[in-house]
C-alpha positions as CSV (number, residue, x, y, z in Angstrom):
1,X,59.6,73.7,196.5
2,X,57.4,71.2,195.0
3,X,57.2,70.9,191.2
4,X,54.1,70.6,189.0
5,X,53.8,69.4,185.4
6,X,52.7,71.8,182.7
7,X,51.1,69.7,179.9
8,X,52.1,66.3,178.8
9,X,55.4,67.2,177.0
10,X,57.6,66.8,180.1
11,X,57.8,70.4,181.3
12,X,57.9,70.7,185.1
13,X,58.0,74.0,187.0
14,X,57.8,75.2,190.6
15,X,54.3,75.1,192.1
16,X,54.4,78.9,192.3
17,X,56.1,81.0,189.6
18,X,57.1,84.6,189.5
19,X,55.3,87.1,187.3
20,X,57.9,89.6,186.2
21,X,55.8,92.3,184.4
22,X,56.1,94.7,187.4
23,X,59.9,94.8,187.2
24,X,59.5,97.3,184.3
25,X,56.1,98.7,185.2
26,X,55.1,102.1,183.8
27,X,56.4,105.0,185.8
28,X,58.8,102.7,187.7
29,X,62.5,102.9,187.1
30,X,64.0,99.4,186.5
31,X,66.4,98.5,189.3
32,X,69.0,95.9,188.1
33,X,70.3,95.4,191.6
34,X,66.9,94.7,193.1
35,X,66.1,92.4,190.2
36,X,69.3,90.4,190.7
37,X,68.5,90.1,194.4
38,X,65.0,88.9,193.6
39,X,66.2,86.3,191.2
40,X,68.8,85.0,193.7
41,X,66.0,84.7,196.3
42,X,63.8,82.9,193.8
43,X,66.6,80.4,193.1
44,X,67.0,79.8,196.8
45,X,63.3,79.3,197.3
46,X,63.1,76.9,194.4
47,X,60.8,79.3,192.4
48,X,61.8,78.2,188.9
49,X,59.2,79.7,186.5
50,X,59.9,83.2,185.4
51,X,57.2,84.9,183.3
52,X,58.0,87.8,181.0
53,X,57.0,89.3,177.6
54,X,58.6,91.4,174.9
55,X,55.7,93.8,175.5
56,X,56.7,94.5,179.1
57,X,58.8,97.7,179.0
58,X,59.2,97.2,175.2
59,X,61.8,94.5,175.7
60,X,63.5,96.0,178.8
61,X,61.9,93.4,181.0
62,X,63.5,90.5,179.1
63,X,66.9,92.3,179.2
64,X,66.6,93.0,182.9
65,X,65.8,89.3,183.6
66,X,68.6,88.1,181.3
67,X,71.2,90.1,183.1
68,X,69.9,89.0,186.5
69,X,69.9,85.3,185.8
70,X,73.3,85.2,184.1
71,X,75.2,82.4,185.7
72,X,72.0,80.9,187.1
73,X,70.3,80.0,183.8
74,X,70.0,76.3,184.6
75,X,68.0,77.1,187.7
76,X,65.1,78.7,185.9
77,X,62.3,77.9,183.4
78,X,62.2,81.0,181.3
79,X,58.8,81.9,179.8
80,X,58.2,84.9,177.6
81,X,55.6,86.0,175.1
82,X,55.3,87.8,171.7
83,X,52.6,89.4,169.6
84,X,51.2,92.1,171.8
85,X,52.5,95.1,170.0
86,X,53.3,98.3,171.8
87,X,54.1,101.7,170.4
88,X,57.7,103.2,170.6
89,X,56.9,104.8,174.0
90,X,55.1,101.7,175.3
91,X,51.7,102.8,174.1
92,X,49.0,100.1,174.4
93,X,46.4,99.2,171.9
94,X,48.6,99.3,168.9
95,X,47.6,95.8,167.8
96,X,48.7,92.2,167.6
97,X,51.0,90.3,165.3
98,X,50.7,86.5,164.9
99,X,51.9,86.4,161.4
100,X,54.1,83.3,160.8
101,X,56.9,85.5,159.3
102,X,57.0,87.6,162.4
103,X,57.2,84.7,164.9
104,X,60.9,83.8,164.4
105,X,61.9,87.5,164.3
106,X,60.2,88.1,167.6
107,X,61.8,85.0,169.0
108,X,65.3,85.9,168.0
109,X,64.9,89.3,169.5
110,X,63.8,87.8,172.8
111,X,66.6,85.3,172.9
112,X,69.1,88.1,172.4
113,X,67.6,90.3,175.1
114,X,67.4,87.3,177.5
115,X,70.9,86.2,176.7
116,X,69.9,82.5,176.4
117,X,70.1,79.8,173.7
118,X,66.5,78.6,174.0
119,X,63.2,79.8,175.5
120,X,61.7,77.2,177.8
121,X,58.1,78.3,177.3
122,X,57.1,80.6,174.4
123,X,53.5,82.1,174.3
124,X,51.7,84.2,171.9
125,X,50.6,87.0,174.2
126,X,47.3,87.8,172.5
127,X,45.7,86.0,169.6
128,X,45.9,87.9,166.3
129,X,42.3,87.8,164.9
130,X,43.6,88.5,161.4
131,X,45.8,85.4,161.3
132,X,44.5,81.8,161.6
133,X,45.9,80.3,164.8
134,X,47.1,77.3,162.9
135,X,49.6,79.5,161.0
136,X,50.9,81.2,164.1
137,X,51.2,78.0,166.1
138,X,52.8,76.2,163.1
139,X,55.5,78.8,163.1
140,X,56.0,78.5,166.8
141,X,56.2,74.7,166.4
142,X,59.0,75.2,163.9
143,X,60.9,77.1,166.5
144,X,60.7,74.0,168.7
145,X,62.0,71.9,165.9
146,X,64.9,74.4,165.4
147,X,65.8,74.2,169.1
148,X,65.1,77.9,169.8
149,X,62.1,77.1,171.9
150,X,61.4,74.0,174.1
151,X,57.6,74.3,174.7
152,X,54.8,76.6,173.4
153,X,51.6,78.0,174.8
154,X,48.8,80.5,174.3
155,X,47.8,83.5,176.5
156,X,44.2,84.5,176.9
157,X,42.6,82.3,174.2
158,X,39.1,80.8,173.9
159,X,38.4,77.1,174.1
160,X,38.0,76.6,170.4
161,X,41.2,78.4,169.6
162,X,43.0,76.2,172.2
163,X,41.7,73.1,170.5
164,X,42.7,74.2,167.0
165,X,46.2,75.3,168.2
166,X,46.8,72.1,170.1
167,X,45.8,70.1,167.0
168,X,48.5,72.0,165.1
169,X,51.3,71.6,167.6
170,X,51.1,70.3,171.2
171,X,50.7,73.1,173.7
172,X,52.3,72.9,177.1
173,X,50.3,75.6,178.7
174,X,47.5,78.2,178.5
175,X,48.0,81.4,180.5
176,X,44.9,83.2,181.6
177,X,43.8,85.3,184.6
178,X,42.5,83.2,187.4
179,X,41.8,84.0,191.1
180,X,39.1,83.9,193.6
181,X,37.4,87.0,192.0
182,X,38.1,85.9,188.4
183,X,36.7,82.4,187.9
184,X,35.4,82.7,184.3
185,X,37.8,80.0,183.1
186,X,36.0,77.3,185.2
187,X,33.1,77.2,182.8
188,X,34.8,76.2,179.6
189,X,38.6,76.9,179.5
190,X,39.7,74.7,182.4
191,X,37.7,71.7,181.2
192,X,39.1,72.1,177.7
193,X,42.8,72.3,178.7
194,X,42.3,69.4,181.1
195,X,40.7,67.2,178.4
196,X,43.6,68.0,176.1
197,X,46.4,67.6,178.7
198,X,47.5,71.2,178.7
199,X,48.8,72.9,181.8
200,X,47.2,76.1,183.1
201,X,49.2,79.1,184.3
202,X,47.2,81.6,186.4
203,X,48.3,85.2,186.1
204,X,47.0,87.9,188.5
205,X,46.1,85.2,191.1
206,X,46.0,87.9,193.8
207,X,43.5,90.1,191.8
208,X,46.2,92.6,190.9
209,X,46.9,93.1,194.6
210,X,43.2,93.6,195.7
211,X,43.0,90.2,197.4
212,X,46.0,91.0,199.6
213,X,43.9,93.5,201.4
214,X,46.7,96.1,201.0
215,X,44.3,98.5,199.2
216,X,41.8,99.8,201.7
217,X,40.8,103.0,199.7
218,X,41.1,104.2,196.2
219,X,43.5,106.9,197.5
220,X,46.0,104.0,198.0
221,X,46.4,103.9,194.2
222,X,48.8,106.5,192.8
223,X,47.4,108.6,190.0
224,X,49.5,106.9,187.2
225,X,48.6,103.4,188.5
226,X,47.1,101.4,185.6
227,X,44.5,99.8,187.9
228,X,42.7,103.1,187.9
229,X,41.4,102.2,184.4
230,X,40.2,98.8,185.5
231,X,36.5,98.7,186.3
232,X,36.9,96.7,189.5
233,X,39.0,99.5,191.0
234,X,36.8,102.4,190.0
235,X,34.5,104.3,192.4
236,X,31.5,102.2,193.5
237,X,32.9,98.9,192.3
238,X,36.0,99.3,194.5
239,X,33.9,99.8,197.6
240,X,31.6,96.9,196.8
241,X,34.5,94.6,196.2
242,X,35.9,95.4,199.6
243,X,33.1,93.4,201.2
244,X,34.3,90.3,199.4
245,X,37.5,90.4,201.6
246,X,35.6,89.6,204.8
247,X,35.7,85.9,204.2
248,X,39.4,86.1,203.5
249,X,40.0,88.1,206.7
250,X,38.3,85.5,208.9
251,X,39.9,82.5,207.4
252,X,43.4,84.0,207.2
253,X,43.2,84.9,210.9
254,X,42.2,81.3,211.7
255,X,45.2,79.9,209.8
256,X,47.6,82.6,211.0
257,X,48.5,83.5,207.4
258,X,48.1,86.5,205.2
259,X,45.2,87.0,202.9
260,X,47.6,86.8,200.0
261,X,48.7,83.4,201.1
262,X,45.2,82.2,201.6
263,X,44.1,83.4,198.1
264,X,47.1,81.6,196.6
265,X,46.4,78.5,198.6
266,X,42.9,78.4,197.1
267,X,44.3,78.6,193.5
268,X,46.9,75.9,194.3
269,X,44.1,73.7,195.6
270,X,42.2,73.8,192.3
271,X,44.4,71.2,190.8
272,X,48.0,70.1,190.4
273,X,47.9,71.2,186.7
274,X,47.5,74.9,187.8
275,X,50.5,77.1,188.5
276,X,49.9,80.6,189.8
277,X,52.4,83.3,188.9
278,X,52.0,86.2,191.4
279,X,54.0,89.2,190.5
280,X,56.3,91.2,192.8
281,X,59.4,93.3,192.7
282,X,60.2,92.7,196.4
283,X,61.9,89.7,197.9
284,X,59.8,89.8,201.1
285,X,56.6,89.3,199.0
286,X,58.2,86.6,197.0
287,X,59.0,84.8,200.2
288,X,55.5,85.4,201.5
289,X,53.9,84.0,198.4
290,X,56.0,80.9,198.6
291,X,54.6,80.4,202.1
292,X,51.2,79.8,200.6
293,X,52.4,76.2,200.0
294,X,52.2,75.6,203.7
295,X,48.6,76.7,204.0
296,X,46.4,73.6,203.8
297,X,42.7,74.2,203.3
298,X,40.1,71.6,204.2
299,X,37.2,70.7,201.8
300,X,34.9,72.7,204.0
301,X,37.1,75.8,203.9
302,X,37.5,75.5,200.1
303,X,33.7,75.4,199.8
304,X,33.3,78.5,202.0
305,X,35.7,80.4,199.8
306,X,34.0,79.2,196.7
307,X,30.7,80.3,198.1
308,X,32.1,83.7,199.2
309,X,33.6,84.3,195.7
310,X,31.2,82.7,193.3
311,X,31.8,83.3,189.6
312,X,30.7,86.8,188.8
313,X,30.9,88.0,192.4
314,X,33.3,90.9,191.7
315,X,31.8,94.2,190.8
316,X,33.1,95.4,187.4
317,X,34.8,93.5,184.6
318,X,38.4,92.4,184.9
319,X,39.6,94.7,182.0
320,X,38.3,97.9,180.4
321,X,35.7,97.2,177.7
322,X,38.1,97.8,174.8
323,X,40.6,95.2,176.1
324,X,37.9,92.7,176.9
325,X,37.1,92.5,173.2
326,X,40.6,91.2,172.5
327,X,40.4,88.3,175.0
328,X,39.1,84.8,174.6
329,X,39.3,84.8,170.8
């Protein structure tokens, strides 16, 4: 698989990474055997970037990945995050912690769970509004100097915060949601990171599964599925958003590919500094996602997709209102 640079500090990763949050999704029992098989398949495909967080499964995600890549560590770029605090049972909305004293504590805990000597890319998962970003990033930079972390990044941060953070210590990447139906970053975020030489990691590049076309009715969502709380998946919005898929249907048929591959091909075509990290627990979908690299879109086709999915085209916001307030700080 082709590699792409993330930032100007020498970090290179596979053109498509693997979002690992779903390995310990709520109401899903972690499967060590399936995870190991997934990591072996990723290594064979050349998918090097693995994306985790200490918030996913309250640390279980990191531990699961650590066990699965044991003996294959050198084949992966391990990224994880800290600072998005969950309750003892995984409850969301507890708060954020970017205090400089907490940063090394969180890092040491992640290193232990992952079973590695250094984290390749370490993000703050959500910006702590109570702590100046300079203090948080300063502490993250000291982890790099200590050899515990190789590169640092931010997740879901506003343009001004990115600038202040990067001035404190060079960032390798900013991670934010980006897909055909979530194009908010194009207005200010992408121009900022490009001006500063920071790579961009696109999470949810398949619109949390919506752009795959696998969800044809709200009844396809199980009762405990978190997407039920997301405005775009709620009654009225869900049905309106289904109409957006028509353009994907037609073009995917013309290319003989899946809608997921087409949606990923569009993200990949937005620049060599962008790396999408679609998430999956299944090897067949990992293989399918990697196949997006073989889909070549012409300028005319890219224009058609951009016109079919203009910024703001999706019905409903990408997160519930309370969560939206914590983004883009």
